[in-house]
C-alpha positions as CSV (number, residue, x, y, z in Angstrom):
1,M,109.9,72.6,53.4
2,N,109.2,71.5,57.0
3,D,110.2,73.2,60.3
4,I,113.4,71.1,60.7
5,E,114.5,71.9,57.2
6,D,113.9,75.6,57.9
7,R,116.0,75.5,61.0
8,V,118.8,73.6,59.3
9,R,119.0,76.1,56.5
10,R,119.0,79.0,59.0
11,A,121.8,77.4,61.0
12,L,123.9,76.7,58.0
13,R,123.5,80.3,56.9
14,T,124.6,81.7,60.3
15,D,126.9,79.0,61.8
16,V,124.7,79.1,64.9
17,V,124.8,75.8,66.7
18,G,121.8,73.7,67.7
19,V,122.3,70.8,70.1
20,D,121.0,67.3,70.2
21,A,117.4,68.2,69.3
22,L,119.0,68.9,65.9
23,P,121.7,66.2,65.8
24,L,123.0,67.2,62.4
25,L,123.8,70.8,63.4
26,A,125.1,69.7,66.8
27,D,127.6,67.4,65.1
28,I,128.6,69.9,62.4
29,H,129.5,72.7,64.8
30,R,130.8,70.8,67.8
31,G,132.7,68.3,65.7
32,A,136.2,69.5,66.0
33,T,136.2,69.5,69.8
34,R,134.7,66.8,71.8
35,R,131.7,65.1,70.3
36,R,131.7,61.4,69.9
37,R,132.4,59.8,66.5
38,R,134.9,62.6,65.9
39,R,136.0,61.7,62.4
40,A,132.6,61.6,60.8
41,V,131.7,64.9,62.5
42,A,134.7,66.7,61.2
43,T,134.1,65.5,57.7
44,V,130.5,66.8,57.9
45,A,131.8,70.2,59.2
46,V,134.2,70.7,56.3
47,S,131.5,69.6,53.8
48,A,129.0,72.0,55.3
49,L,131.5,74.9,55.0
50,L,132.4,74.0,51.4
51,I,128.7,73.7,50.4
52,A,127.8,77.0,52.0
53,G,130.8,78.7,50.3
54,A,130.0,77.3,46.9
55,A,126.4,78.3,47.2
56,G,127.3,81.9,48.2
57,V,125.7,81.3,51.6
58,A,127.1,83.2,54.5
59,T,128.3,80.9,57.3
60,T,128.6,83.6,59.9
61,I,126.7,86.5,61.4
62,R,128.8,88.9,59.4
63,G,128.0,87.1,56.1
64,D,126.3,90.2,54.8
65,G,129.6,91.9,54.4
66,R,129.5,94.2,57.4
67,A,132.8,95.2,58.9
68,A,133.8,93.3,62.1
69,P,132.9,95.3,65.2
70,E,135.3,96.2,67.9
71,P,135.4,93.8,70.9
72,T,132.2,94.3,72.8
73,P,132.2,93.9,76.6
74,L,129.2,91.8,77.6
75,T,128.8,92.9,81.2
76,Q,125.7,92.4,83.3
77,T,124.6,91.7,86.9
78,P,124.5,88.0,87.5
79,S,121.4,86.5,89.0
80,L,121.3,83.6,91.5
81,S,120.0,80.2,90.6
82,P,117.4,78.9,90.2
83,S,115.4,81.3,88.1
84,P,111.9,81.7,89.6
85,S,110.1,80.9,86.4
86,Q,110.8,79.6,82.9
87,P,109.5,81.8,80.1
88,A,107.4,80.0,77.4
89,L,109.4,78.1,74.8
90,P,108.3,77.1,71.3
91,D,107.6,73.5,70.6
92,G,110.7,71.5,69.9
93,A,113.0,74.0,71.6
94,V,116.3,72.8,73.0
95,Q,116.5,73.1,76.8
96,G,119.1,71.9,79.3
97,V,122.8,71.3,79.6
98,V,124.9,71.4,76.4
99,D,128.4,71.5,77.8
100,V,130.4,71.1,81.0
101,S,134.0,72.0,82.1
102,V,135.5,70.6,85.3
103,V,138.5,72.6,86.3
104,S,139.2,71.1,89.8
105,P,137.5,68.6,92.1
106,I,135.7,71.5,93.8
107,L,135.1,73.9,90.9
108,S,133.0,73.1,87.8
109,F,131.2,75.1,85.1
110,R,128.3,74.1,82.9
111,L,126.6,75.7,79.8
112,T,122.9,75.5,79.4
113,T,120.4,76.7,76.8
114,N,117.0,78.1,77.4
115,V,117.0,77.6,81.1
116,G,115.3,80.5,82.9
117,C,115.3,82.5,79.7
118,V,114.5,82.2,75.9
119,A,117.0,82.3,73.0
120,C,119.8,82.3,75.5
121,S,122.9,80.3,76.7
122,T,123.9,80.5,80.3
123,V,127.2,79.8,82.2
124,W,126.8,78.4,85.7
125,Q,129.4,77.7,88.4
126,N,129.5,75.0,91.0
127,D,131.9,75.7,93.9
128,G,129.6,74.3,96.6
129,Q,128.4,77.7,97.8
130,A,124.9,77.8,96.3
131,A,122.1,75.9,97.9
132,D,121.6,73.6,94.9
133,G,125.3,73.6,93.9
134,W,125.0,75.9,90.9
135,T,125.3,79.7,90.7
136,R,124.1,81.5,87.5
137,L,127.0,83.6,86.3
138,Y,126.1,84.9,82.9
139,D,123.4,84.9,80.2
140,F,124.4,85.1,76.6
141,E,121.1,86.6,75.2
142,G,120.7,85.9,71.5
143,T,120.5,88.9,69.2
144,T,119.9,89.3,65.4
145,D,123.7,89.4,65.1
146,D,124.0,85.9,66.6
147,Y,121.4,84.4,64.3
148,G,122.1,86.3,61.1
149,G,118.6,87.7,61.1
150,E,115.5,86.8,63.2
151,V,116.2,85.4,66.6
152,D,115.3,81.7,66.8
153,P,114.1,81.0,70.4
154,S,114.5,77.3,69.9
155,Y,118.2,77.4,70.8
156,G,120.8,79.7,72.4
157,P,123.6,81.6,70.7
158,V,126.4,79.7,72.4
159,A,126.8,75.9,72.2
160,S,130.3,75.1,73.4
161,F,132.7,76.5,76.0
162,V,135.9,75.6,77.9
163,M,137.4,77.0,81.1
164,A,141.1,76.9,82.0
165,A,142.4,75.1,85.1
166,N,142.9,78.5,86.8
167,G,139.1,79.0,86.8
168,E,139.5,82.5,85.4
169,D,140.1,82.2,81.6
170,G,137.4,80.7,79.4
171,W,136.1,80.7,75.8
172,A,132.6,80.2,74.5
173,W,131.5,79.9,70.9
174,G,128.6,79.5,68.5
175,S,128.7,81.8,65.5
176,R,131.0,84.1,67.4
177,L,134.0,83.5,69.7
178,R,133.8,85.0,73.2
179,V,136.3,85.2,76.0
180,T,136.3,85.7,79.8
181,H,139.2,86.5,82.1
182,D,137.3,86.9,85.3
183,G,135.9,83.4,85.9
184,G,132.8,83.8,83.6
185,H,131.3,86.9,85.2
186,T,131.9,89.1,82.1
187,W,132.6,88.1,78.4
188,N,134.0,89.9,75.4
189,V,133.4,89.2,71.7
190,L,136.7,88.5,69.9
191,T,137.2,89.9,66.4
192,T,140.9,89.3,66.0
193,G,143.1,86.2,65.9
194,P,141.0,83.2,65.2
195,A,137.9,85.4,64.9
196,H,139.3,87.5,62.1
197,G,137.5,87.7,58.7
198,E,134.2,86.3,57.7
199,G,132.7,82.9,58.4
200,G,134.1,79.7,59.8
201,T,133.7,77.4,62.8
202,Y,135.6,77.4,66.1
203,D,137.0,75.0,68.6
204,V,139.1,76.0,71.6
205,T,141.2,73.9,74.1
206,V,143.6,74.8,76.8
207,T,146.9,73.6,78.2
208,D,148.7,74.9,81.3
209,E,150.2,77.8,79.4
210,Y,148.1,78.5,76.3
211,A,144.7,78.7,74.8
212,W,144.5,77.0,71.4
213,A,141.9,77.9,68.9
214,L,141.2,75.9,65.7
215,R,139.3,77.7,63.1
216,G,137.7,76.1,60.0
217,T,137.3,78.7,57.2
218,R,134.5,79.0,54.7
219,A,137.1,77.8,52.1
220,G,137.4,74.5,53.9
221,E,140.9,75.3,55.3
222,F,142.1,75.1,58.9
223,E,144.0,77.6,61.0
224,L,145.6,77.0,64.4
225,W,146.0,80.0,66.8
226,R,147.7,80.3,70.2
227,A,147.4,82.8,73.0
228,P,149.0,82.8,76.5
229,L,146.4,82.3,79.3
230,G,145.2,85.6,80.6
231,S,145.6,87.5,77.4
232,D,144.1,88.0,73.9
233,D,147.4,88.1,72.1
234,W,146.8,85.5,69.5
235,A,149.4,84.2,67.0
236,R,149.3,81.6,64.3
237,A,150.7,78.3,65.2
238,D,149.9,76.0,62.3
239,A,151.1,72.4,62.3
240,P,153.0,71.0,59.3
241,D,149.8,69.3,58.0
242,M,146.7,71.5,58.2
243,G,145.1,69.9,55.1
244,N,142.3,68.0,56.9
245,V,142.2,68.4,60.6
246,I,139.8,65.9,62.1
247,R,139.9,67.2,65.7
248,M,142.0,69.0,68.3
249,F,142.8,67.8,71.9
250,T,145.4,68.3,74.6
251,A,147.5,65.8,76.5
252,G,149.6,67.1,79.3
253,N,151.1,70.4,78.2
254,Q,150.8,69.6,74.5
255,V,148.2,70.4,71.9
256,A,147.5,67.7,69.4
257,L,145.8,67.6,66.0
258,E,144.3,64.4,64.6
259,S,144.8,64.8,60.8
260,S,144.6,62.8,57.6
261,T,147.3,63.4,55.0
262,A,145.9,65.0,51.9
263,G,145.1,62.4,49.3
264,A,145.7,59.5,51.6
265,S,143.7,57.5,54.1
266,A,146.4,57.4,56.7
267,V,145.5,59.3,59.9
268,H,148.2,60.6,62.3
269,V,148.5,62.8,65.4
270,Q,150.7,66.0,65.3
271,H,151.6,67.4,68.7
272,S,153.5,70.4,70.1
273,A,154.0,72.2,73.3
274,D,154.5,75.7,71.8
275,G,153.2,75.5,68.3
276,S,156.6,75.9,66.7
277,A,158.2,72.4,67.1
278,W,156.0,69.6,66.1
279,S,156.2,65.8,66.4
280,D,154.2,63.1,64.7
281,L,152.6,60.0,66.1
282,A,151.0,57.4,63.8
283,L,147.9,55.6,64.9
284,P,148.0,51.9,65.9
285,C,145.0,51.0,63.7
286,T,143.2,52.1,60.6
287,G,139.5,52.6,59.9
288,E,136.9,54.5,62.0
289,S,138.8,54.7,65.3
290,Q,137.9,57.1,68.1
291,I,140.3,59.1,70.3
292,S,139.7,60.5,73.7
293,A,142.2,62.3,75.9
294,A,142.5,62.5,79.7
295,R,145.0,64.7,81.6
296,S,148.3,63.2,80.1
297,A,147.1,60.0,78.5
298,V,145.4,59.6,75.1
299,F,143.2,56.6,74.3
300,I,142.1,55.2,71.0
301,L,139.3,52.7,70.4
302,C,140.0,50.7,67.3
303,P,137.4,49.2,64.9
304,P,136.3,45.7,65.7
305,L,138.6,43.0,64.6
306,G,138.1,39.3,65.3
307,G,135.1,39.9,67.5
308,S,136.6,42.5,69.8
309,S,137.9,46.1,69.6
310,A,141.4,46.9,70.9
311,I,142.1,49.9,73.1
312,Y,145.5,51.6,73.1
313,R,147.0,54.2,75.4
314,A,149.7,56.8,74.7
315,E,151.1,58.5,77.7
316,D,152.4,62.0,76.9
317,L,151.9,61.1,73.2
318,A,155.1,59.1,73.3
319,S,154.0,55.7,71.9
320,W,150.9,53.5,71.8
321,K,150.6,50.5,74.1
322,P,147.7,48.0,74.5
323,F,145.3,48.9,77.2
324,G,142.4,46.4,76.9
325,H,139.9,44.7,74.6
326,V,136.1,45.2,74.4
327,T,134.0,42.1,74.7
328,P,132.2,40.9,71.6
329,G,129.7,43.5,70.4
330,G,132.2,46.3,70.6
331,A,131.6,49.8,71.9
332,R,130.0,52.9,70.4
333,A,132.3,55.4,71.9
334,V,135.3,55.8,74.3
335,M,135.6,58.6,76.8
336,A,138.6,59.1,79.0
337,I,137.9,59.7,82.6
338,T,141.5,59.6,84.1
339,D,144.9,58.6,82.7
340,D,144.2,55.0,83.7
341,R,140.4,54.7,83.3
342,V,138.1,55.0,80.3
343,L,134.3,54.9,80.0
344,L,132.9,52.8,77.1
345,D,129.4,53.4,75.7
346,T,128.5,49.8,74.8
347,G,124.9,50.3,73.8
348,P,121.6,51.7,74.9
349,G,121.7,52.2,78.7
350,K,125.0,50.2,79.0
351,A,128.5,51.3,79.8
352,K,131.8,49.8,81.0
353,I,134.8,51.1,82.9
354,V,138.1,49.8,81.6
355,T,141.3,50.0,83.8
356,P,144.6,48.2,83.8
357,D,143.0,45.7,86.2
358,G,140.1,44.8,83.8
359,T,136.6,45.7,82.8
360,T,133.5,46.3,85.0
361,A,130.0,47.4,84.1
362,T,128.6,50.7,85.4
363,D,125.1,52.1,85.3
364,L,124.9,55.7,84.1
365,G,121.2,55.9,85.0
366,L,120.2,57.2,81.5
367,D,116.8,56.9,79.9
368,P,116.2,54.6,76.9
369,G,117.7,56.2,73.9
370,E,119.8,58.7,75.9
371,I,123.4,58.7,74.8
372,P,126.5,59.9,76.8
373,N,128.1,62.7,74.7
374,E,130.8,64.3,76.8
375,V,132.7,63.8,80.0
376,S,134.8,66.2,81.9
377,T,136.9,65.1,84.9
378,S,139.2,66.5,87.6
379,G,140.4,64.1,90.3
380,S,137.7,61.6,91.1
381,T,134.8,64.0,90.1
382,S,133.3,63.6,86.6
383,F,130.4,65.2,84.9
384,L,128.8,63.6,81.9
385,A,126.6,65.6,79.4
386,T,124.0,63.5,77.6
387,S,122.0,63.7,74.3
388,L,118.9,64.7,76.3
389,N,120.8,67.8,77.6
390,R,121.1,66.4,81.1
391,L,124.0,66.1,83.4
392,V,125.1,63.1,85.5
393,E,127.9,63.1,88.0
394,S,130.3,60.6,89.5
395,T,132.4,61.3,92.5
396,D,134.2,57.9,92.5
397,A,136.0,58.0,89.1
398,G,133.1,56.6,87.2
399,A,132.1,53.6,89.4
400,T,128.7,55.1,90.2
401,W,126.7,57.9,88.6
402,H,123.7,60.1,89.6
403,L,121.6,62.6,87.9
404,V,122.4,66.3,88.6
405,P,119.2,68.3,89.3
């Protein structure tokens, strides 16, 4: 067994997330949220949970049967960026940006791994006050609980996070789900609501009123939980069809689940503002389509047909209307920037911006083989996380991009 196989087996045992240096694990555990090629990712996630359960493999840090601990405050004194030195990392360690959350045109957060520390994940804030733009808020330092045994310095314990538009409430997750209500300065480990029981994967998204948490259990089932912003009062809010949830996203003040009906190939979107009354929206195409949501609009990139791929838009999840077509050759992924603008990954080092007025090329400034993974936007400011754990920024709604130091 080689080193990669060892790390894959450890990660499957503990539900700890690697990132793009281990693409399999990255896609398994980030799948329900925001990774590209959403449908394939979610299928892998369910399969991994089922395989682990059938084999008697614990898919959580509490897989040894220990009782869940009480919520633990993770308080510490923040240090300013940049860190004066970088401790030594093992060969092949993941280092850099793994996630980003833009909550307003002047306030952004990013999540890094192994930057200025080892076996750690770090939340940073950019409000224009620090000399280099970023202030180090909090380090999640990996422990044996996070890794289900020996700490693996090749990646940090947290791989995904999201901050609410108020800039105060946020959630971060790897093998455990954590929460902040003070803008990322302190974090608590959740053990109730979506974090109850043993095992599972997490995904969290936010509307103007609620935090929504999607949990995949070790049995391959899905649970949807809801909590008002500013609180940890979680309640179940399952949609009518929770049989195979492909991904969760928000549009306007609604949460939406992309789901496939059990025993059928049809995929549909269930959406609700409060988790009690649900509506259903069928997709405009079949096959391996990709969905990306902006503030109020949702876009879908359909599989190629007749030499081009159609893009549809649904505003407030009301109905799908044609938005544009990709030139021959298609696109690898669609990422919504605003309600009337999407970014298309059209191949190595190539991208296009599609608007109601047409399609234009844009240069992301990426290295050969580097892939855009995730975009987060507020106003005209966008941050794009890449497969090489780097961050690029646009301040003109995607027309031009530059690398963030």
